[in-house]
C-alpha positions as CSV (number, residue, x, y, z in Angstrom):
1,M,8.8,25.8,-11.9
2,R,5.1,26.5,-12.1
3,F,2.1,24.3,-13.1
4,S,-1.3,25.7,-13.5
5,L,-4.6,24.3,-14.8
6,I,-5.8,25.0,-18.3
7,P,-9.5,25.3,-17.4
8,C,-12.1,23.8,-19.7
9,A,-14.9,26.1,-20.7
10,G,-17.6,23.9,-19.3
11,L,-16.3,24.2,-15.8
12,L,-16.2,28.0,-15.9
13,L,-19.7,28.2,-17.3
14,A,-20.9,25.9,-14.5
15,A,-19.8,28.4,-11.9
16,A,-23.1,30.3,-11.4
17,S,-23.1,33.0,-8.8
18,A,-19.4,33.0,-7.8
19,T,-16.6,32.0,-10.1
20,L,-12.9,32.8,-10.5
21,A,-11.8,35.4,-12.9
22,Q,-8.1,35.6,-13.0
23,A,-6.7,39.1,-13.9
24,P,-4.0,39.1,-16.5
25,A,-1.6,40.6,-14.0
26,A,0.1,38.7,-11.1
27,A,-1.8,36.3,-8.8
28,A,-2.0,39.0,-6.2
29,D,-4.4,40.9,-8.5
30,A,-6.7,38.0,-8.9
31,T,-10.4,38.9,-8.8
32,L,-13.4,36.9,-7.6
33,E,-16.8,37.4,-9.3
34,Y,-19.8,38.4,-7.2
35,T,-23.4,38.4,-8.3
36,V,-25.4,41.4,-7.0
37,E,-28.5,40.6,-4.9
38,Q,-31.6,42.6,-4.0
39,R,-30.8,45.6,-1.8
40,D,-27.0,45.4,-2.3
41,T,-25.0,48.6,-2.5
42,L,-21.2,49.0,-2.7
43,I,-21.2,50.5,0.8
44,W,-23.2,47.6,2.1
45,L,-20.8,45.1,0.4
46,G,-17.8,47.0,1.8
47,K,-19.2,46.6,5.4
48,N,-20.0,42.9,4.9
49,L,-17.4,41.5,2.5
50,L,-14.3,43.6,2.6
51,V,-11.4,43.7,5.0
52,D,-11.6,47.5,4.9
53,P,-15.2,48.7,4.6
54,A,-13.8,51.9,3.1
55,A,-12.2,50.0,0.1
56,W,-15.5,49.9,-1.8
57,P,-14.3,52.7,-4.2
58,E,-11.6,50.4,-5.5
59,V,-14.3,47.8,-6.4
60,A,-16.0,50.5,-8.3
61,R,-12.8,51.4,-10.2
62,T,-12.0,47.8,-10.9
63,N,-15.4,47.4,-12.5
64,R,-15.4,50.9,-14.2
65,L,-18.8,51.7,-12.8
66,P,-20.1,55.0,-14.2
67,N,-22.3,55.4,-11.1
68,P,-20.9,53.7,-7.9
69,N,-24.2,54.3,-6.2
70,H,-26.1,52.3,-8.8
71,I,-25.8,48.5,-9.0
72,V,-28.6,46.2,-9.9
73,P,-29.5,42.6,-9.0
74,G,-27.9,40.0,-11.3
75,Q,-25.0,42.3,-12.1
76,K,-21.5,40.7,-12.0
77,L,-18.8,42.5,-10.0
78,R,-15.2,41.6,-10.0
79,I,-13.7,42.0,-6.5
80,P,-9.9,41.9,-5.9
81,A,-9.2,38.8,-3.7
82,R,-6.9,40.8,-1.5
83,L,-9.8,43.1,-0.5
84,L,-12.1,40.3,0.6
85,R,-12.4,39.0,4.1
86,S,-11.0,35.5,4.5
87,V,-10.1,33.1,7.3
88,D,-7.9,30.1,7.6
89,V,-9.9,27.0,8.4
90,P,-8.6,23.5,9.4
91,A,-8.6,20.6,7.0
92,T,-9.7,17.2,8.2
93,L,-7.6,14.0,8.3
94,V,-10.4,11.7,7.1
95,A,-8.3,8.6,7.0
96,A,-5.0,7.5,8.7
97,S,-3.7,4.0,8.2
98,G,-0.5,2.9,10.0
99,D,2.1,5.2,11.4
100,V,0.8,8.7,10.5
101,K,1.9,11.8,12.4
102,V,0.9,15.5,12.4
103,D,3.8,17.7,13.6
104,G,5.5,14.7,14.9
105,K,2.6,13.4,17.0
106,P,0.5,10.3,16.2
107,A,-2.7,11.2,14.4
108,Q,-6.0,9.5,14.2
109,S,-8.8,9.7,11.6
110,G,-11.0,12.7,12.2
111,A,-8.2,14.9,13.4
112,A,-8.1,18.6,12.4
113,V,-5.0,19.8,10.5
114,N,-4.3,23.5,10.6
115,P,-2.4,25.5,8.0
116,G,1.3,25.2,8.6
117,Q,1.1,21.7,10.1
118,T,3.1,18.8,8.6
119,I,1.8,15.3,7.9
120,T,4.3,12.4,7.7
121,T,3.6,8.8,6.8
122,A,5.9,5.8,7.4
123,D,6.8,3.3,4.7
124,A,3.7,1.1,5.3
125,S,1.3,3.9,6.1
126,S,-1.0,6.4,4.3
127,A,-3.4,9.2,5.0
128,I,-6.1,11.3,3.4
129,L,-6.6,15.0,4.0
130,Q,-9.9,16.6,3.0
131,L,-9.6,20.3,2.2
132,G,-12.3,22.9,2.7
133,D,-13.6,22.7,-0.9
134,G,-14.0,18.9,-0.7
135,S,-10.7,18.2,-2.5
136,R,-8.8,15.2,-1.2
137,V,-5.1,14.8,-0.8
138,K,-4.0,11.1,-0.6
139,V,-0.7,11.1,1.2
140,M,1.3,8.1,0.0
141,P,3.6,5.9,2.2
142,G,7.0,7.5,3.0
143,T,5.8,11.0,2.4
144,E,6.2,14.4,4.2
145,T,3.8,17.2,3.2
146,Q,2.5,20.4,4.8
147,L,-0.9,22.1,4.6
148,G,0.2,25.5,3.4
149,Q,-3.1,27.3,3.1
150,N,-6.8,26.4,3.5
151,R,-8.4,29.8,3.4
152,R,-12.1,30.6,2.9
153,Y,-13.0,33.9,1.2
154,Q,-16.4,35.3,2.0
155,L,-18.4,36.0,-1.1
156,K,-21.9,36.5,0.2
157,A,-23.2,39.4,2.2
158,N,-24.4,38.2,5.6
159,R,-27.8,39.9,6.2
160,S,-28.5,37.8,9.3
161,A,-27.0,37.7,12.8
162,A,-25.5,34.2,12.2
163,P,-22.0,34.0,10.8
164,A,-21.5,33.1,7.2
165,G,-21.1,29.4,6.6
166,E,-18.5,27.7,4.5
167,S,-20.8,27.4,1.6
168,D,-20.9,31.2,1.5
169,G,-17.3,31.5,0.2
170,L,-14.6,30.2,-2.1
171,F,-11.5,28.4,-1.0
172,A,-7.8,28.8,-1.8
173,S,-5.7,25.8,-0.7
174,T,-2.1,24.9,-1.1
175,M,0.0,21.8,-0.2
176,R,3.8,21.7,0.1
177,L,5.4,18.4,-0.8
178,V,8.8,18.0,0.9
179,R,9.4,14.4,-0.2
180,G,7.4,11.4,-1.4
181,S,4.1,11.4,-3.3
182,V,0.6,12.8,-3.1
183,D,-2.4,11.8,-5.2
184,M,-4.7,14.8,-5.8
185,A,-8.4,14.6,-6.4
186,A,-9.5,18.2,-6.8
187,S,-13.2,18.7,-6.4
188,K,-14.9,20.3,-9.5
189,V,-16.1,23.5,-7.8
190,P,-15.2,27.1,-8.2
191,R,-12.2,28.3,-6.2
192,A,-10.6,31.5,-5.1
193,K,-7.5,30.4,-6.9
194,P,-6.3,27.0,-8.3
195,L,-5.5,24.3,-5.9
196,E,-1.7,24.2,-5.7
197,V,0.9,21.7,-4.7
198,T,4.4,23.2,-4.3
199,T,7.6,21.2,-4.2
200,P,11.2,22.4,-3.7
201,T,11.4,22.8,-7.5
202,A,7.9,23.3,-8.8
203,V,4.4,24.7,-8.3
204,I,1.4,22.6,-9.6
205,G,-1.8,24.5,-9.9
206,V,-4.9,22.6,-10.9
207,R,-8.7,23.1,-11.1
208,G,-11.1,20.2,-11.4
209,T,-8.7,17.3,-12.2
210,E,-6.9,14.2,-10.8
211,Y,-3.1,14.1,-10.9
212,R,-0.1,12.8,-9.0
213,V,2.9,14.8,-7.7
214,H,6.2,13.3,-6.6
215,H,9.4,14.8,-5.3
216,D,12.6,12.9,-5.0
217,S,14.8,14.9,-2.7
218,E,17.9,12.8,-3.4
219,G,20.5,13.9,-5.9
220,V,19.7,17.1,-7.7
221,G,16.1,17.0,-6.6
222,T,13.4,16.1,-9.2
223,S,9.7,16.8,-9.3
224,R,7.3,14.8,-11.5
225,T,3.6,15.1,-12.2
226,E,1.2,12.7,-14.1
227,V,-2.2,13.9,-15.3
228,L,-5.0,11.4,-15.0
229,E,-7.9,13.7,-15.7
230,G,-8.0,17.3,-16.9
231,K,-5.1,19.5,-18.0
232,V,-2.0,20.9,-16.3
233,Q,0.3,23.7,-17.6
234,A,3.9,22.9,-16.7
235,D,6.1,26.0,-16.8
236,I,9.7,26.5,-15.6
237,T,9.6,30.0,-14.1
238,A,13.4,30.4,-14.2
239,T,13.3,30.6,-18.0
240,G,10.4,33.1,-18.2
241,K,9.0,31.2,-21.1
242,P,5.9,29.1,-21.5
243,G,6.4,25.5,-20.7
244,A,4.2,22.6,-21.8
245,A,0.5,22.0,-21.7
246,L,-0.1,18.5,-20.3
247,N,-3.3,16.8,-21.4
248,E,-4.8,13.7,-19.7
249,G,-2.4,10.8,-20.1
250,F,0.8,12.8,-20.1
251,G,3.4,13.7,-17.5
252,A,6.4,15.8,-17.0
253,V,9.8,15.4,-15.3
254,M,11.5,18.5,-14.0
255,P,14.9,18.1,-12.3
256,T,16.5,21.1,-10.7
257,G,18.2,23.3,-13.4
258,A,16.2,22.0,-16.3
259,K,15.4,24.5,-19.0
260,E,12.1,22.9,-20.0
261,P,9.9,20.1,-18.8
262,A,10.5,16.6,-20.2
263,V,7.1,15.6,-21.4
264,A,6.1,12.0,-22.2
265,A,3.0,9.9,-22.5
266,L,2.1,7.8,-19.5
267,A,2.7,4.0,-19.9
268,D,-0.3,1.8,-20.3
269,A,-1.5,-0.3,-17.4
270,P,0.1,-3.7,-16.9
271,K,-1.9,-6.8,-16.9
272,L,-2.5,-8.2,-13.4
273,P,-3.2,-11.9,-12.9
274,A,-6.8,-13.0,-12.4
275,F,-6.4,-13.9,-8.6
276,S,-9.1,-16.5,-9.0
277,S,-8.0,-18.5,-6.0
278,R,-7.1,-17.3,-2.5
279,F,-3.6,-17.1,-1.2
280,E,-2.9,-19.6,1.7
281,R,0.6,-18.6,2.7
282,P,1.6,-15.5,4.7
283,M,4.0,-14.5,1.9
284,V,1.8,-13.5,-1.1
285,R,3.6,-14.3,-4.3
286,F,2.6,-13.8,-7.9
287,T,4.1,-12.8,-11.3
288,I,3.0,-10.1,-13.7
289,Q,3.8,-11.7,-17.0
290,G,5.6,-10.1,-19.9
291,E,6.8,-6.9,-18.1
292,T,9.7,-5.1,-19.6
293,M,9.5,-2.0,-17.2
294,P,9.8,-1.7,-13.5
295,L,6.6,-1.4,-11.5
296,R,5.2,0.4,-8.6
297,L,2.7,-1.7,-6.7
298,Q,0.4,-0.7,-3.8
299,V,-1.8,-2.7,-1.5
300,A,-4.8,-1.2,0.3
301,E,-7.5,-2.2,2.6
302,D,-10.2,-0.6,0.4
303,P,-10.9,-0.4,-3.3
304,Q,-10.6,3.4,-3.3
305,F,-7.0,3.0,-2.0
306,E,-7.6,5.4,0.9
307,R,-5.8,3.1,3.3
308,I,-2.6,2.0,1.6
309,V,-0.5,-0.4,3.7
310,K,2.1,-1.5,1.1
311,D,4.0,0.5,-1.4
312,L,6.5,-1.6,-3.3
313,R,8.9,-1.2,-6.2
314,I,9.2,-4.3,-8.4
315,A,12.3,-4.7,-10.6
316,Q,11.8,-5.4,-14.3
317,G,10.5,-8.9,-14.7
318,G,10.7,-9.5,-11.0
319,D,8.2,-11.6,-8.9
320,V,5.9,-9.8,-6.6
321,R,6.3,-10.7,-2.9
322,I,4.1,-9.2,-0.3
323,A,4.7,-10.0,3.4
324,G,3.1,-9.0,6.6
325,L,-0.6,-8.9,5.6
326,P,-3.3,-10.2,7.9
327,D,-6.0,-12.5,6.6
328,G,-8.7,-10.7,4.6
329,T,-9.6,-9.2,1.2
330,W,-6.9,-6.9,-0.2
331,H,-6.9,-4.6,-3.1
332,V,-3.8,-4.1,-5.3
333,R,-2.9,-1.7,-8.1
334,A,0.2,-1.6,-10.2
335,R,1.7,0.9,-12.7
336,R,4.7,0.9,-15.0
337,V,7.5,3.3,-14.3
338,D,9.5,4.6,-17.3
339,A,13.2,5.4,-17.5
340,N,12.6,9.0,-16.3
341,G,10.5,7.9,-13.3
342,L,7.1,8.8,-14.7
343,E,4.4,6.4,-13.4
344,G,1.8,5.2,-15.8
345,R,-1.8,4.1,-15.7
346,D,-3.1,1.8,-12.9
347,A,-4.1,-1.8,-13.2
348,K,-6.3,-2.8,-10.3
349,G,-7.4,-6.1,-8.8
350,S,-8.1,-7.8,-5.5
351,F,-7.3,-11.0,-3.8
352,V,-8.2,-13.0,-0.7
353,L,-5.6,-14.0,1.9
354,H,-6.4,-16.9,4.2
355,A,-3.2,-18.2,5.6
356,R,-4.0,-18.6,9.3
357,P,-3.9,-20.5,11.6
358,E,-0.8,-21.6,9.8
359,P,-0.4,-25.4,9.2
360,P,2.1,-27.2,11.5
361,A,5.6,-27.9,10.2
362,A,5.6,-31.5,9.0
363,M,8.5,-33.5,10.3
364,A,8.0,-37.2,9.6
365,P,7.8,-38.9,7.2
366,A,10.1,-36.4,5.5
367,Q,9.8,-35.5,1.8
368,R,10.4,-38.6,-0.4
369,A,11.1,-40.7,2.7
370,K,10.7,-44.5,2.5
371,V,9.0,-46.4,5.2
372,P,8.1,-50.1,5.6
373,V,4.5,-51.4,5.4
374,G,2.7,-51.5,8.7
375,E,2.3,-48.7,11.2
376,V,3.8,-45.4,10.2
377,Q,4.3,-42.5,12.7
378,M,3.3,-39.1,11.3
379,A,4.9,-36.3,13.3
380,W,4.8,-32.4,13.2
381,A,5.9,-29.3,15.1
382,E,2.8,-27.9,16.9
383,N,1.4,-24.5,16.1
384,T,0.7,-22.5,19.3
385,E,-2.5,-21.1,17.8
386,A,-4.0,-24.5,17.1
387,G,-6.2,-26.5,19.4
388,S,-6.2,-29.5,17.1
389,Y,-5.1,-30.7,13.7
390,R,-6.4,-32.2,10.5
391,L,-4.6,-34.9,8.5
392,Q,-5.1,-36.2,5.0
393,V,-3.2,-39.0,3.3
394,A,-3.8,-39.8,-0.4
395,K,-2.4,-41.8,-3.3
396,D,-2.4,-38.7,-5.6
397,A,-0.9,-35.2,-5.3
398,D,-4.3,-33.6,-5.7
399,F,-5.7,-35.5,-2.7
400,Q,-8.6,-36.9,-4.7
401,K,-7.8,-40.5,-3.8
402,L,-7.8,-40.3,0.0
403,V,-6.8,-43.3,2.0
404,K,-6.9,-41.6,5.4
405,E,-8.6,-38.5,6.7
406,A,-8.7,-37.5,10.4
407,D,-9.9,-34.4,12.3
408,A,-9.5,-33.3,15.9
409,I,-6.0,-34.8,16.3
410,V,-4.4,-33.5,19.5
411,G,-0.7,-33.5,20.1
412,A,2.3,-33.6,17.8
413,Q,2.0,-37.1,16.3
414,T,-0.4,-39.9,15.3
415,K,0.0,-43.4,13.7
416,V,-1.4,-44.6,10.5
417,R,-1.3,-48.2,9.3
418,F,-0.4,-48.9,5.7
419,E,-1.0,-52.4,4.3
420,E,-0.2,-51.6,0.7
421,T,3.1,-50.5,-0.8
422,G,3.3,-47.5,-3.1
423,T,3.7,-43.7,-3.2
424,Y,1.6,-41.6,-0.8
425,H,1.1,-37.9,-0.1
426,W,0.2,-36.4,3.3
427,R,-0.6,-32.9,4.6
428,M,-1.7,-31.2,7.8
429,A,-3.9,-28.2,8.8
430,S,-4.4,-26.4,12.0
431,V,-7.7,-25.7,13.7
432,R,-8.1,-23.0,16.3
433,P,-9.9,-23.8,19.6
434,N,-12.9,-21.8,18.3
435,G,-13.2,-24.1,15.2
436,D,-11.6,-21.7,12.7
437,R,-9.9,-23.9,10.1
438,G,-6.6,-22.9,8.6
439,P,-5.3,-23.9,5.1
440,W,-3.6,-27.1,4.3
441,G,0.1,-27.2,4.5
442,D,2.5,-28.2,1.7
443,A,2.1,-31.8,0.9
444,R,4.9,-34.3,1.4
445,Q,5.4,-37.4,-0.6
446,F,6.7,-40.7,0.8
447,E,6.9,-44.3,-0.3
448,V,5.7,-47.4,1.6
449,K,8.2,-50.2,0.9
450,P,7.6,-54.0,1.3
451,M,9.2,-55.8,4.2
452,P,12.4,-57.8,3.3
453,A,11.7,-61.3,2.0
454,S,12.4,-64.1,4.5
455,P,16.0,-65.6,4.2
456,E,16.6,-69.2,3.3
457,G,19.5,-71.7,3.8
458,G,21.4,-73.4,6.5
459,L,24.4,-75.8,6.9
460,S,26.0,-77.2,3.8
461,G,25.9,-80.9,3.2
462,D,29.3,-81.5,4.7
463,G,28.5,-79.2,7.6
464,K,31.5,-77.0,7.0
465,Q,29.7,-73.9,5.9
466,M,26.5,-72.0,6.4
467,K,25.0,-71.0,3.0
468,L,22.3,-68.3,3.2
469,S,20.4,-66.5,0.5
470,W,17.4,-64.2,0.0
471,S,15.5,-62.2,-2.6
472,A,16.7,-58.6,-3.1
473,R,17.4,-56.0,-5.8
474,A,20.8,-56.2,-7.6
475,E,21.5,-52.5,-7.0
476,D,21.1,-52.7,-3.2
477,K,23.8,-53.5,-0.7
478,Q,23.1,-56.1,1.9
479,Q,24.0,-56.0,5.6
480,V,24.0,-59.3,7.4
481,E,24.4,-60.5,11.0
482,L,24.8,-63.9,12.7
483,S,24.2,-64.2,16.4
484,R,24.2,-66.7,19.2
485,N,20.9,-65.4,20.5
486,A,17.6,-64.3,19.0
487,D,17.8,-60.7,20.2
488,F,21.1,-60.2,18.4
489,T,23.0,-59.1,21.5
490,D,25.7,-61.7,20.9
491,V,26.6,-61.1,17.2
492,I,29.5,-63.3,16.2
493,A,29.7,-62.2,12.5
494,R,28.5,-59.3,10.4
495,A,29.2,-58.1,6.9
496,E,28.1,-55.8,4.1
497,L,27.7,-57.6,0.8
498,A,27.1,-56.7,-2.8
499,Q,25.0,-59.7,-3.5
500,S,22.0,-61.4,-1.8
501,E,23.8,-64.5,-0.6
502,W,26.3,-65.2,2.2
503,A,28.6,-68.2,2.7
504,I,30.4,-68.4,6.0
505,D,32.4,-71.1,7.7
506,S,30.5,-73.0,10.3
507,P,31.1,-71.7,13.8
508,G,31.9,-75.2,14.9
509,L,30.3,-75.1,18.2
510,P,26.9,-76.9,18.2
511,G,23.7,-75.1,19.1
512,A,21.3,-72.6,17.7
513,Y,22.4,-69.6,15.6
514,Y,20.3,-66.8,14.3
515,F,20.6,-64.9,11.0
516,R,19.0,-61.7,9.6
517,Y,19.7,-59.2,6.8
518,R,18.6,-55.8,5.7
519,S,19.1,-53.9,2.4
520,V,20.7,-50.5,1.8
521,E,19.3,-48.8,-1.3
522,P,21.3,-46.4,-3.5
523,D,19.6,-43.3,-2.0
524,G,20.6,-44.3,1.5
525,Y,17.3,-45.9,2.6
526,I,17.8,-48.9,4.9
527,T,15.1,-51.4,5.1
528,P,14.0,-53.0,8.4
529,W,15.7,-56.2,9.4
530,S,14.3,-59.3,7.8
531,S,12.6,-62.0,9.8
532,T,15.1,-64.1,11.7
533,L,16.3,-67.5,10.3
534,K,17.2,-70.0,13.0
535,I,20.0,-72.5,12.2
536,E,20.8,-75.5,14.3
537,I,24.3,-77.0,14.4
538,P,23.9,-80.5,15.7
539,R,26.4,-82.0,18.2
540,D,29.0,-84.5,16.8
541,W,28.5,-87.8,18.7
542,S,30.9,-89.8,16.6
543,F,33.6,-89.8,19.3
544,L,31.3,-92.2,21.2
545,W,32.3,-95.1,18.9
546,Y,35.7,-95.1,20.6
547,F,34.0,-96.3,23.7
548,V,32.0,-99.2,22.1
549,P,34.8,-101.9,22.6
550,F,35.1,-101.1,26.2
551,V,31.3,-101.3,26.7
552,L,31.2,-104.7,24.9
553,A,34.1,-106.1,27.1
554,L,32.0,-105.5,30.1
């Protein structure tokens, strides 16, 4: 398969002194146009421009010159490219983000890449290769590509002792895409031949345009191209017939064995969320509403997307989840992917991530816990990055009605006194030793409950029973204890009741007894023990009347 640019007339007219003039024959017969300067002769040009100085007669025949010894300044000559002197020059790796290798060795920005060398990028890595004519090849994550050719053709006679500079020639460059994706930004300058990207199934030749090329090596092997600017001619060489002219906004899919390119319009850009607030968790999550197609989403360090660090595929209607980003400003772009794998127009945005130092993990009170009024212990698991912590307690989930705010808390716990019952919310944040404040953690809700009401009661009138009662909710169970001592280490009776009263036979033995209760709510919350009720069982001295007659007889 072959792709070649359909050049626009404006670009060709803009090529002043040296422009490409493709011969109608094969690419090997392509000619480059040269403008004759003062003192030029064909023999002089042969010595200064041609590989074989004696080949100047072929230049004369190509241009059908009636008198090869007479050429004039300003005259245009077509010179076969195969006759011109040319030299391979290295391209420059102007950006390398993540795991980027050249011929299997780690590569850094600024490295030279020679023709024949292979660039590979890992899944979370990208690179940019600048060719001799200023064109840029953005190597996407998970890609393997090779610089096939980066050749400069000399098109200006060198009349000085210094060697000709790069501006004195035209370039012919090719890239070979083995797998993955490259984004091409071809400079709008004259070239010795169109900038080409070859894949195992296709050749894409372009001049002055922006386009993408993908090759999926799995299955039968499929190449795809999407035109973002300019025009591309997509031909399948095996058929020997013209293929399809792709205008801006169109793409083509070409699996191995296809008889013609499958051409389709590119999908419109999706609508990204506004990203008005910063993300404060290491896992960035958001939804692109109303999507009925899968998406390809990329995250980069820069707005030009020259340093791409994430390349994600999002299922139709799926949420976007991006992990592993450090804090900072990030740039995101997303495009729809149609049923044939063609990728559409880009939607772009940016967001701020400030998730560190991460808040400590809250431990107590737990979510929706219940605690009694009084002193409540707030506890958390410490963050090793933190030097201290911040605490907020509020009556509302938005933390507008603060009842407690503390900074510079050291350690894994603190105590806060609550005198009022009700629902409260609390959250924590970490502070680095240098004062860098992290985001607030997720808020937890808890309820401060009143202490149990004091119990009432004592011995019945006949002294045969203890009758005890207290104020409690009907839905709560009641746990009760009766002890011989105030610290309840000598419990003589305990029970679990469905009502807030207890009648028990009197223990019989005189002395002090101690009673307490606590409530068990339906959700399992157990209140603190109530205050202790002391009950005295008096001694029975009635047996002394039996001794009265004896005493009187004395």
